[in-house]
C-alpha positions in Angstrom: -26.2 -20.9 -12.8 -29.0 -22.2 -14.9 -28.6 -25.8 -13.5 -29.3 -24.8 -9.9 -32.2 -23.2 -8.1 -31.5 -20.4 -5.7 -32.0 -22.7 -2.7 -29.6 -25.3 -4.1 -27.0 -22.7 -4.8 -27.4 -21.4 -1.3 -26.9 -24.9 0.1 -24.0 -25.7 -2.2 -22.1 -22.5 -1.2 -22.4 -23.6 2.5 -20.4 -26.8 1.8 -16.9 -25.1 2.1 -18.0 -22.7 4.9 -14.9 -21.7 6.8 -16.4 -19.8 9.7 -15.8 -16.2 10.5 -12.3 -15.0 9.9 -11.0 -12.2 12.0 -9.0 -10.6 9.2 -9.6 -9.8 5.5 -9.2 -13.0 3.4 -7.8 -12.3 -0.1 -8.1 -15.9 -1.3 -9.0 -19.3 0.0 -9.7 -22.6 -1.7 -11.2 -26.0 -1.1 -11.8 -29.4 -2.7 -14.2 -31.4 -0.5 -16.3 -34.5 -0.9 -20.0 -33.9 0.1 -22.5 -36.8 -0.1 -25.2 -34.8 -1.8 -22.9 -32.9 -4.2 -20.0 -35.2 -5.0 -16.7 -33.4 -5.7 -17.0 -29.7 -4.5 -14.5 -27.1 -5.5 -14.5 -23.6 -4.1 -12.6 -20.3 -4.1 -13.6 -17.8 -1.4 -12.6 -14.3 -0.3 -13.8 -11.4 1.8 -16.4 -9.2 0.0 -15.0 -5.8 -0.6 -18.4 -4.3 0.3 -19.7 -4.4 3.9 -23.2 -5.5 4.7 -25.9 -3.0 6.1 -24.5 -3.5 9.6 -20.9 -2.8 8.5 -19.8 -6.4 8.8 -17.5 -8.2 6.4 -18.8 -11.3 4.6 -17.3 -14.1 2.6 -18.1 -14.8 -1.0 -17.9 -18.4 -2.2 -17.5 -19.4 -5.9 -18.4 -23.1 -6.0 -18.4 -25.9 -8.6 -19.7 -29.4 -8.0 -18.8 -32.4 -10.2 -19.8 -36.0 -10.3 -17.2 -38.8 -10.4 -17.2 -39.1 -14.3 -16.9 -35.3 -14.7 -13.9 -35.2 -12.3 -12.2 -38.2 -13.9 -12.6 -36.5 -17.3 -10.2 -33.7 -16.1 -7.7 -36.1 -14.7 -8.9 -35.8 -11.1 -7.1 -32.4 -11.1 -8.8 -30.2 -8.5 -7.0 -27.2 -9.9 -8.6 -27.7 -13.3 -12.0 -27.7 -11.6 -11.6 -24.7 -9.3 -13.6 -21.6 -10.3 -11.4 -18.9 -11.8 -9.7 -16.5 -9.4 -12.0 -13.5 -8.8 -10.3 -10.2 -9.6 -13.2 -8.1 -8.4 -14.1 -8.7 -4.8 -17.5 -7.0 -5.4 -19.6 -9.9 -6.7 -22.8 -9.4 -8.6 -25.8 -9.8 -6.4 -28.2 -10.7 -9.2 -28.0 -12.4 -12.5 -26.8 -15.7 -13.7 -23.2 -17.0 -13.9 -22.2 -19.1 -16.9 -21.5 -22.8 -16.3 -17.7 -23.1 -16.3 -16.0 -25.0 -19.0 -13.5 -27.5 -17.6 -10.4 -28.2 -19.5 -8.0 -31.1 -18.5 -4.3 -30.4 -18.5 -2.3 -32.8 -20.7 0.8 -34.5 -19.3 3.2 -31.9 -20.8 1.3 -29.0 -19.3 1.1 -30.7 -15.9 4.8 -31.5 -16.0 5.7 -27.9 -16.9 3.4 -26.5 -14.2 4.9 -28.9 -11.6 8.4 -27.9 -12.5 7.5 -24.2 -12.2 5.9 -24.8 -8.8 8.8 -26.9 -7.4 11.2 -24.0 -8.2 9.2 -21.7 -5.9 8.2 -24.1 -3.1 10.1 -24.9 0.1 11.3 -28.5 -0.4 11.1 -29.2 3.4 7.4 -28.1 3.5 6.5 -30.2 0.4 8.3 -33.3 1.7 6.8 -32.9 5.2 3.2 -32.4 3.9 3.5 -35.2 1.2 4.8 -37.7 3.8 2.1 -36.8 6.3 -0.6 -37.0 3.6 0.6 -40.4 2.4 1.1 -41.8 6.0 -2.0 -40.6 7.7 -5.7 -40.2 7.3 -6.1 -36.5 8.0 -3.5 -33.7 8.3 -4.0 -30.4 10.1 -1.3 -28.0 9.2 -0.3 -24.8 10.9 2.9 -24.5 8.8 3.7 -21.0 7.7 3.8 -20.5 3.9 1.3 -23.2 2.9 -0.4 -21.5 0.0 -2.6 -22.5 -2.9 0.5 -23.1 -5.0 1.8 -25.5 -2.3 -1.4 -27.6 -2.5 -1.3 -27.5 -6.3 2.2 -28.8 -6.2 1.2 -31.6 -3.9 -1.8 -32.4 -6.2 0.5 -32.7 -9.2 3.0 -34.9 -7.4 0.3 -37.5 -6.8 -0.7 -39.8 -9.7 -4.0 -38.9 -11.3 -5.7 -42.1 -10.0 -4.9 -41.0 -6.4 -5.7 -37.3 -6.7 -9.4 -37.7 -5.7 -8.2 -38.7 -2.2 -6.3 -35.4 -1.8 -9.1 -33.2 -0.6 -8.1 -29.9 1.0 -9.3 -26.6 2.6 -6.9 -23.6 2.9 -7.5 -21.7 5.1 -10.3 -22.5 7.5 -11.3 -21.1 10.9 -13.9 -23.8 12.0 -13.7 -27.5 11.8 -14.8 -28.3 8.2 -18.2 -30.0 7.8 -16.8 -32.3 5.2 -13.3 -33.0 6.6 -10.6 -32.9 4.0 -7.4 -34.9 4.0 -5.4 -31.6 4.3 -6.8 -28.8 6.4 -4.7 -25.6 6.6 -5.4 -23.2 9.5 -3.6 -20.0 10.4 -3.8 -20.7 14.1 -4.8 -23.6 16.4 
């Protein structure tokens, strides 16, 4: 974007680095705290095009916000995440627009939470929420923990506490900026 140099953009996209997945990754997401960047939100996926050596690579769409910007959207990580990329063949050149961030009002949040709760496994939600509230860090290998599960957990937490609910789903390596909830597909 216009507000970052190429080197800064390269550095920022390394904040949510998950390592080298062994299989195609359709969608991953993260909300991390990085000392230089503040609140960092990312969506990532496997590039549909291989590199010149025939290897798969990951694409990271990343947004960084300061405390005031994050508070203005109700500390809702899902309001800050970059939009879901439909085309897994990203542009190599050009400039992306700076995303517009829109806070969800209470009615919209409540409706979204009700919708999510209908589709989520209540045992998984209860287990994860209890672990997150009781411990410092949670590493989950539970099957079925998806972006919607983490969004549900986020909306269950009051806005003033949401900035403590950092996450990365999935990751292969130990995150550089350890989130409160780390979801991995295997130990």
